[in-house]
KEKOL-423610 format. One record per residue: residue in three letters; x, y, z of N, C-alpha, C, CB in turn; residue number from 0. Coordinates in nm, 4 decimals, padded with zeros to 6 digits. Glycine has a CB too. Layout:
! residues N
{"ALA", {X, Y, Z}, {X, Y, Z}, {X, Y, Z}, {X, Y, Z}, NUM}
...
This chain:
! residues 56
{"MET", {-01.3776, 02.5548, -02.0809}, {-01.4522, 02.4370, -02.0402}, {-01.3757, 02.3072, -02.0654}, {-01.5842, 02.4330, -02.1124}, 0}
{"PRO", {-01.3051, 02.2911, -02.1791}, {-01.2311, 02.1660, -02.2032}, {-01.1222, 02.1403, -02.0988}, {-01.1683, 02.1691, -02.3416}, 1}
{"GLU", {-01.0590, 02.2480, -02.0463}, {-00.9555, 02.2260, -01.9451}, {-01.0140, 02.1750, -01.8134}, {-00.8782, 02.3551, -01.9206}, 2}
{"ILE", {-01.1368, 02.2119, -01.7843}, {-01.2033, 02.1603, -01.6645}, {-01.2340, 02.0123, -01.6827}, {-01.3332, 02.2395, -01.6346}, 3}
{"ILE", {-01.2821, 01.9756, -01.7994}, {-01.3139, 01.8356, -01.8271}, {-01.1874, 01.7503, -01.8188}, {-01.3798, 01.8210, -01.9664}, 4}
{"SER", {-01.0778, 01.7988, -01.8746}, {-00.9537, 01.7218, -01.8704}, {-00.9024, 01.7091, -01.7271}, {-00.8469, 01.7873, -01.9592}, 5}
{"SER", {-00.9194, 01.8129, -01.6469}, {-00.8789, 01.8061, -01.5063}, {-00.9628, 01.7041, -01.4303}, {-00.8910, 01.9442, -01.4400}, 6}
{"VAL", {-01.0911, 01.7007, -01.4585}, {-01.1797, 01.6038, -01.3932}, {-01.1423, 01.4617, -01.4344}, {-01.3276, 01.6327, -01.4283}, 7}
{"ILE", {-01.1112, 01.4427, -01.5604}, {-01.0720, 01.3096, -01.6087}, {-00.9427, 01.2642, -01.5413}, {-01.0547, 01.3103, -01.7625}, 8}
{"VAL", {-00.8451, 01.3521, -01.5331}, {-00.7189, 01.3185, -01.4670}, {-00.7428, 01.2881, -01.3197}, {-00.6170, 01.4333, -01.4821}, 9}
{"ALA", {-00.8251, 01.3678, -01.2531}, {-00.8557, 01.3438, -01.1121}, {-00.9244, 01.2090, -01.0927}, {-00.9440, 01.4559, -01.0571}, 10}
{"LEU", {-01.0141, 01.1722, -01.1820}, {-01.0818, 01.0429, -01.1724}, {-00.9843, 00.9266, -01.1932}, {-01.1951, 01.0351, -01.2751}, 11}
{"ILE", {-00.8898, 00.9435, -01.2839}, {-00.7889, 00.8392, -01.3070}, {-00.7019, 00.8221, -01.1827}, {-00.7008, 00.8739, -01.4303}, 12}
{"VAL", {-00.6592, 00.9325, -01.1239}, {-00.5775, 00.9269, -01.0023}, {-00.6571, 00.8648, -00.8885}, {-00.5283, 01.0679, -00.9627}, 13}
{"LEU", {-00.7816, 00.9037, -00.8734}, {-00.8676, 00.8475, -00.7690}, {-00.8861, 00.6971, -00.7880}, {-01.0040, 00.9176, -00.7686}, 14}
{"ALA", {-00.9040, 00.6536, -00.9116}, {-00.9193, 00.5107, -00.9394}, {-00.7918, 00.4349, -00.9041}, {-00.9553, 00.4880, -01.0872}, 15}
{"ALA", {-00.6762, 00.4917, -00.9339}, {-00.5491, 00.4270, -00.9012}, {-00.5306, 00.4156, -00.7503}, {-00.4322, 00.5046, -00.9627}, 16}
{"VAL", {-00.5629, 00.5197, -00.6774}, {-00.5514, 00.5166, -00.5314}, {-00.6498, 00.4160, -00.4731}, {-00.5763, 00.6569, -00.4714}, 17}
{"ALA", {-00.7715, 00.4143, -00.5230}, {-00.8714, 00.3189, -00.4743}, {-00.8271, 00.1752, -00.5009}, {-01.0076, 00.3452, -00.5404}, 18}
{"ALA", {-00.7697, 00.1500, -00.6187}, {-00.7209, 00.0158, -00.6509}, {-00.6085, -00.0248, -00.5555}, {-00.6717, 00.0098, -00.7972}, 19}
{"ALA", {-00.5189, 00.0670, -00.5253}, {-00.4093, 00.0375, -00.4330}, {-00.4616, 00.0050, -00.2936}, {-00.3123, 00.1556, -00.4262}, 20}
{"VAL", {-00.5602, 00.0798, -00.2479}, {-00.6181, 00.0545, -00.1159}, {-00.6873, -00.0815, -00.1120}, {-00.7176, 00.1656, -00.0787}, 21}
{"VAL", {-00.7598, -00.1145, -00.2169}, {-00.8284, -00.2444, -00.2229}, {-00.7265, -00.3582, -00.2209}, {-00.9170, -00.2538, -00.3501}, 22}
{"ILE", {-00.6199, -00.3452, -00.2979}, {-00.5172, -00.4488, -00.3018}, {-00.4505, -00.4644, -00.1652}, {-00.4120, -00.4160, -00.4089}, 23}
{"MET", {-00.4207, -00.3530, -00.1008}, {-00.3588, -00.3593, 00.0318}, {-00.4536, -00.4224, 00.1336}, {-00.3174, -00.2186, 00.0783}, 24}
{"ALA", {-00.5817, -00.3906, 00.1262}, {-00.6794, -00.4489, 00.2181}, {-00.6915, -00.5991, 00.1959}, {-00.8163, -00.3816, 00.2009}, 25}
{"ARG", {-00.6941, -00.6427, 00.0705}, {-00.7010, -00.7864, 00.0403}, {-00.5769, -00.8587, 00.0913}, {-00.7165, -00.8091, -00.1112}, 26}
{"ASP", {-00.4604, -00.7987, 00.0688}, {-00.3368, -00.8601, 00.1148}, {-00.3338, -00.8711, 00.2673}, {-00.2166, -00.7799, 00.0654}, 27}
{"LYS", {-00.3797, -00.7674, 00.3354}, {-00.3809, -00.7702, 00.4820}, {-00.4759, -00.8785, 00.5308}, {-00.4220, -00.6324, 00.5396}, 28}
{"LYS", {-00.5897, -00.8917, 00.4652}, {-00.6873, -00.9929, 00.5034}, {-00.6305, -01.1337, 00.4837}, {-00.8165, -00.9757, 00.4221}, 29}
{"LYS", {-00.5453, -01.1510, 00.3811}, {-00.4827, -01.2803, 00.3540}, {-00.3602, -01.3040, 00.4413}, {-00.4439, -01.2897, 00.2078}, 30}
{"GLY", {-00.3221, -01.2052, 00.5209}, {-00.2064, -01.2192, 00.6090}, {-00.0748, -01.1824, 00.5447}, {-00.1982, -01.3579, 00.6582}, 31}
{"LYS", {-00.0798, -01.1252, 00.4260}, {00.0429, -01.0835, 00.3589}, {00.0894, -00.9513, 00.4173}, {00.0216, -01.0712, 00.2060}, 32}
{"SER", {00.2164, -00.9246, 00.4008}, {00.2741, -00.8027, 00.4541}, {00.3258, -00.7152, 00.3413}, {00.3862, -00.8347, 00.5526}, 33}
{"SER", {00.3221, -00.5864, 00.3607}, {00.3796, -00.4944, 00.2633}, {00.5244, -00.4640, 00.2994}, {00.2973, -00.3643, 00.2561}, 34}
{"CYS", {00.5758, -00.5387, 00.3940}, {00.7122, -00.5219, 00.4430}, {00.8122, -00.5552, 00.3332}, {00.7367, -00.6103, 00.5665}, 35}
{"GLY", {00.9174, -00.4777, 00.3246}, {01.0221, -00.5025, 00.2265}, {01.1213, -00.6080, 00.2709}, {01.0947, -00.3759, 00.1968}, 36}
{"GLY", {01.1192, -00.6452, 00.3989}, {01.2044, -00.7516, 00.4491}, {01.3352, -00.7056, 00.5097}, {01.2330, -00.8451, 00.3410}, 37}
{"ALA", {01.3669, -00.5777, 00.5062}, {01.4906, -00.5271, 00.5650}, {01.4636, -00.4866, 00.7094}, {01.5469, -00.4070, 00.4832}, 38}
{"CYS", {01.4466, -00.5859, 00.7939}, {01.4044, -00.5606, 00.9320}, {01.5064, -00.4811, 01.0135}, {01.3773, -00.6913, 01.0010}, 39}
{"SER", {01.6339, -00.4995, 00.9877}, {01.7347, -00.4330, 01.0696}, {01.7255, -00.2807, 01.0603}, {01.8731, -00.4785, 01.0282}, 40}
{"GLY", {01.6751, -00.2286, 00.9504}, {01.6629, -00.0842, 00.9354}, {01.5230, -00.0318, 00.9639}, {01.7029, -00.0448, 00.7973}, 41}
{"CYS", {01.4353, -00.1191, 01.0085}, {01.2954, -00.0821, 01.0300}, {01.2734, -00.0281, 01.1706}, {01.2042, -00.2022, 01.0055}, 42}
{"ALA", {01.1897, 00.0717, 01.1822}, {01.1568, 00.1290, 01.3125}, {01.0767, 00.0314, 01.3979}, {01.0789, 00.2587, 01.2949}, 43}
{"LEU", {01.0088, -00.0630, 01.3355}, {00.9279, -00.1605, 01.4093}, {00.9988, -00.2953, 01.4221}, {00.7930, -00.1796, 01.3404}, 44}
{"TYR", {01.1309, -00.2961, 01.4152}, {01.2077, -00.4195, 01.4232}, {01.1678, -00.4985, 01.5476}, {01.3587, -00.3895, 01.4244}, 45}
{"GLY", {01.1322, -00.6232, 01.5283}, {01.0970, -00.7102, 01.6399}, {00.9516, -00.7023, 01.6806}, {01.1815, -00.6776, 01.7566}, 46}
{"LYS", {00.8745, -00.6168, 01.6201}, {00.7347, -00.6004, 01.6589}, {00.6373, -00.6569, 01.5558}, {00.7050, -00.4545, 01.6814}, 47}
{"CYS", {00.6762, -00.6576, 01.4283}, {00.5791, -00.6960, 01.3258}, {00.5860, -00.8427, 01.2875}, {00.5992, -00.6127, 01.2036}, 48}
{"HIS", {00.6979, -00.9095, 01.3101}, {00.7131, -01.0497, 01.2762}, {00.7407, -01.1297, 01.4025}, {00.8258, -01.0694, 01.1731}, 49}
{"ASN", {00.7173, -01.2584, 01.3946}, {00.7495, -01.3421, 01.5104}, {00.9015, -01.3547, 01.5226}, {00.6830, -01.4832, 01.4979}, 50}
{"SER", {00.9485, -01.4094, 01.6323}, {01.0918, -01.4187, 01.6571}, {01.1614, -01.5116, 01.5597}, {01.1168, -01.4652, 01.7976}, 51}
{"GLU", {01.0894, -01.6062, 01.4986}, {01.1476, -01.6974, 01.4011}, {01.2012, -01.6196, 01.2803}, {01.0432, -01.8017, 01.3562}, 52}
{"HIS", {01.1342, -01.5122, 01.2454}, {01.1713, -01.4334, 01.1285}, {01.3071, -01.3657, 01.1471}, {01.0643, -01.3287, 01.0998}, 53}
{"HIS", {01.3419, -01.3317, 01.2693}, {01.4623, -01.2542, 01.2957}, {01.5853, -01.3404, 01.3212}, {01.4394, -01.1646, 01.4129}, 54}
{"LYS", {01.5722, -01.4711, 01.3154}, {01.6871, -01.5587, 01.3406}, {01.7707, -01.5755, 01.2188}, {01.6425, -01.6932, 01.3893}, 55}
């Protein structure tokens, strides 16, 4: 029984961390922030996610 309780506790901690990450990403998106690392030349979406001013 104790191993089940410890597994549930670990699962809840992981779930809380994932939920916090999703909330932070949603808030950032709502504020217009990007999760982009800024290395546009190596990005598959080069030229699509930022305006043309960014690529000059």
